[in-house]
N, C-alpha and C positions, 0 to 999 in steps of 0.2 A: 677157203678162208686163208688170208695171208698169215704167215707165221713169223714175220719179221719182228713183231713185238716181243716174241718169246725167244729170240736168238740172243747170243752173247754179244757184248760190245766192249771194245777197248777204249778206255778213257784215262788220260793222265797216268798211264802206267798200271792202271787197275783193269782187271777183267771182270766186267759186270755179267752176272749170270743171265740177265734178261734186260730188256729195254724199258721195263716198268720202273717208275720212280714214285716214291712216297714224297710228295711235295710238302713244303712247310705249312703247318696248320696250328694256329694257337688253340690250346685246349685248357690252359689255366689250371694245371694240376701240380704245381710245385709246392714245396714246404713254404707256407706263408711267412714264416719268421725270417727267411733269408733267401727266398727265391731259388732254393736248392732242388735240383732233380732228385727224386727218391726212387724207391723200389717200384712204385706204381708206374712211373715213367719208363723205367727199365723194362718192365713187363710189356708195356704198350709198344715200344720200339722193337723189342725182340719178336713179338707176335707178327709184326709187319715187315720182318726181315725176309719175307718172300720176295720183296722188291730187290732188283739188282742194286739200286742206289736209293738210300734214304737221306733226305734233307730234313734236319730238325725244324721244329717250330721256331719262329723268330726268337732270338736270344739276345737280350740287351747287353751292350758292351760296357755299361756303367750304370750307376744308380740314376743319373740324369737321363739315360736312354729309355727309362721305363714309362709305360703309359697305361697299363692294365694290371689288374690283380692276378697273382698266380703265374706270371710269366717268368721263365728262367733267366738267370744271368750267367755270365762267364767272366767275372772280375774278382771273385774271392776264392780262397783255397777250398772252402766247403763246396762251392759250385763246381769247381774243377773236379773234385773227388766224386760229386754226385753224377756228373756227366761221364766219368770214367766207367762207372758200372753200366751205363747205357752202351757205350762204345764196345766194352768187352763182350756184352751179350749179343750185340749185333754182329760183331766179328766172328763170334762162335757159330753163327748161322751162315757164314760165308758171304755176307753182304758188305757193301761199302757205305760209309756214313760221313756226311758233311754237316757242319753246323752253320746255320744262317745267322750272320752277325747283323745286329739291328740297333738303330737309334730312332726313336719315334718322332723326335723333333717337337712340332707344335701339337701333335696328337697326344696330349697328356693333360694332367690337371695337377694343381699344387699338392694334393694329398700324396702323389707318387714321387714328388721331386725332393731332392736334398734340401732340408731346412725350409720346406714349404715354398720354395722359390717358384716363379713363373716358368713354364716350359720355354725352351729355346727354339729358335727358328731362323731361317735366313733373314726374314724381315718381320716386323711386328704386325703381321697379318693373320688374323684368326681364321680357323677352318670353320666355316658356317655349317650349321646343321650336322655337326660331327660329334660323336659321343665316344667316351671311353667307358670301361666297365669296372665296377668294384663290387664288393660284397656289402649288403645291408646288415642291419643289426641282427637279423634272424638268419644270416647266412645266405640270403637270396641274392641273385645277381641284379644289380641296379645300373642304370645308364646315367652317366654324368656328362654334361656338355664339356667339350674340350675348352681349355682356358685360353685367355688372351696371352699370346707368347711375347717374349722379349727377343729382340734381334741379337744375334750372336756377335760378339766382339772378335777381333783378330785373335786375341789370346784364347778365347773360347773355341774358335775353329781349330787352332793348332792343338788344343787339348783333346778335341774329339779325334783328330787324326792319330794322336798318340794312343788314345783309348782303343781305336780299331787295331792298331799294331799290337798292343798288349793283349787284346782279346784273341788275336791270331796265335800269339805265343801260348796263351792258355789253352787254346783249342788243341794244339799239338800235345801239350801236357796231359790233356784229357783223353787223348787217344783218337782224335778225329783224323780222318784221311784227307780232309781238305776243308775249305770254308766257302760259303756263299755270302756275298755282300748284298744286303737287301737295299735295293734302290728302286723300289716299286711301291704302288698302292698308297701313295700319299705320305710316306714317312720321310725322315730328314733328308736323305740324299735325293730322293725324288723331289722334295720341296725346293732344293737348290736348282734342279734341272729346269723347272718350269717358271714361265714368266708371271703367272698368277700369284705364286707364293714367294718368288724371289724378286724383290724390287730394289735390290742393292745397286749402288753406283760405284762400288770399288772393284777390286780384281776378282771378287767372288760373284758378281752379278752383271747384268746387262747383256753382253754378247753371249752367243752359244759357248764359245771357248771359256769364258769366265764362269758361266753357270755350270759347266761340266768340270770345272777345276777341282772342286772338293772330291767328287767321285774319282777323278784321276789320281789325286794325291793320296786318297785312301787306298786305292789299289796298289799304288807304288809303295806305300808304307807296309802294307800286308805282304807284298812280294819280297820284302827284305827278310821275312820270317820263314816263308815256305815258297816252293817253286810256283811261278805264276801260272803254270798249267794246272795247278791244284786249287786255283781260285776261280769261282764262278760268280756271275753277277746276274741278279734278277731285276728286270725292268717291266713296266706295264704301259706300253705305248697306248695312247688314246683313252685310257681309263680315267674317269673323273671322280672316282671315289674320294671322299674326304675333302671335297671342295677343291679339287685339283684342276687347273686349267692352264692352257698354253696358247699363245697366239698362232703358233705354227707347229703343231705336234709332229707332223711328218718330218719337217726339217730338223727339229730338235732331236728326235729319236734316231733319225738316219745318222746324224752326227755322233750320237752316243754309241750306236752299234759299230760305226767305223772306228771310233776310239777304242772300243774293246778289242777289235781286231788288231789295231796298232799296238796295243799294250800286250797282246798275246795271252789274254785270260783263257782258261781252260774250257769254259762253257758259258753260253748265253742262255738264260732262263727267261722265257716269255710268259708272263702272268696274264692270261686272257680273261676277259669278263666271263663269269660263270653263272649269272643269274638268268632266270627264264626270259627268253626272247631277246637276250643281249646280242648286239651286233657281232658278227664274226670277222676275223681278219680275212681280207680278200687274198686270193691266190697271187695277185700282183704284189701285194705287200709281203707275203711270205717269200716270194721269189727275190724281192729286193733285200730282205734280211739275209737270205742265203748268199746273195751276191756280195753284200757288205761284210759279212762275217763268215769265216771259213772253218771255224772250230766246231765243237759239239753244240748242238742246239737242243734245248729241252723246251717243250710246250706243255702247258698245264692250264686247266680251267674249262670245265664243262665237257670233258672228253668221255666218250664211251668207246667201245671196241671199234665200231665202224668208223668213227671220226679219227681215231688213232691210226687205224690202218690206212686211211686215205692220206693223212698227212705224212706218214712214214713212206708210203709207196710213191708219193710224189717227190720225195727227197727234201721236204721242207723242214723236217726235224729228224733227230737221231734217237731221242728218248722222249717218253710221254709220261707226264705226271697225272695221277688219278687221285684227287683229293677226297671228295665226299664219298666216293665208292670205297675207299680204303678204311673209312671210319668203322663201318660195320662188317667189313670183309677182310680180316687180316690175311687170309689166303687168296687175295684177289687175283694174282697172276694165274693160279691154278683154275679158279672159277672161270676166268675169261677164256683160258685155253680149252677147257672142257665144255664150255657152253652151259655151265651150271647157273641157276638163278642167283641174283645178288640180294643180300639182306639190306634192309633200310635202317638208317641210323635214327636214333631218338633225339630230336632237336632240343629237347628240354635239358639234355646233359652235355651239350657241346662245351659250355663253359661252366664248370661245376667243381665238385670235389668227389674223391672216391672213385671206385672202379666202375660203378654203374654208368653205362653208356660210354665207357672209355676202354677199359681192358677186359670187359666181361663178354664181348662178342666172340662167338665160337664158330668153328667150321660147321 
């Protein structure tokens, strides 16, 4: 068996104890009154500090960036303090932790927005057959259709860039080692990249250069706060979740990946489709990614040990994220290395409250 997955790795001046990554996974366990991480979340992340690198669940940069119940923010003093207890406990276990900075864009509903406003997006194009999650009157999880969005103004776009920069400042105050910019899976920055959701005719839409402008300016703004090598970016080429479409996704994402190389970001995180029978990236595409981007590459989505070893051994990735496997196996790296069986998570508690199905999984 290949042992590369369990070897140490140098990234952005940090020494990762292995090449296993806890990737971002929304679990909706914050304090509902202020989207503040609490002791329960600190327990969860500390338990999974068996990974060399932890990337937090998606964390909204502002009230406007919110689209689901129970998701954490990083724009108030209370949220910063809540996250600090998480980072302290992860660091005590010898792991590195980045926060994923997030704005949902059109994937939201008025109940989550400031003053009940419509969600914002590149263009006033709704995400068809797309739902957000809230709590019902009895505390149950309910699905709500994503609302009709309003197109962002120039002033609104500039405010979002400032919000990303401020969130990066707050990340440092909260003790994070770096940040990941979420530009995948149909959320705001991804919406700007793709022709189906971005129908603007100004400098933020139309050409590939214009559609990538917001991502570029967000990265540049965040890079005024922390070294660019401590910034990662997550993208999801070809994924059509949340009604996402593009007329030429290979051309679009080849441009995006080359842009990340030009800007010098520390890592590229590829979010691959992870549902049953989902199409996999071809080796030709993986080789193209490696050709265009020469920094650290993280791959996540539907990985088991065999697939991880294959991608690592071929040189297509440096680190591997294991999402679903980490939910019920906080000691996942050891289980994989020793060949021990993996526990299965309880899907009824993915988005819930309390420790059950969250931090009560044991070795």
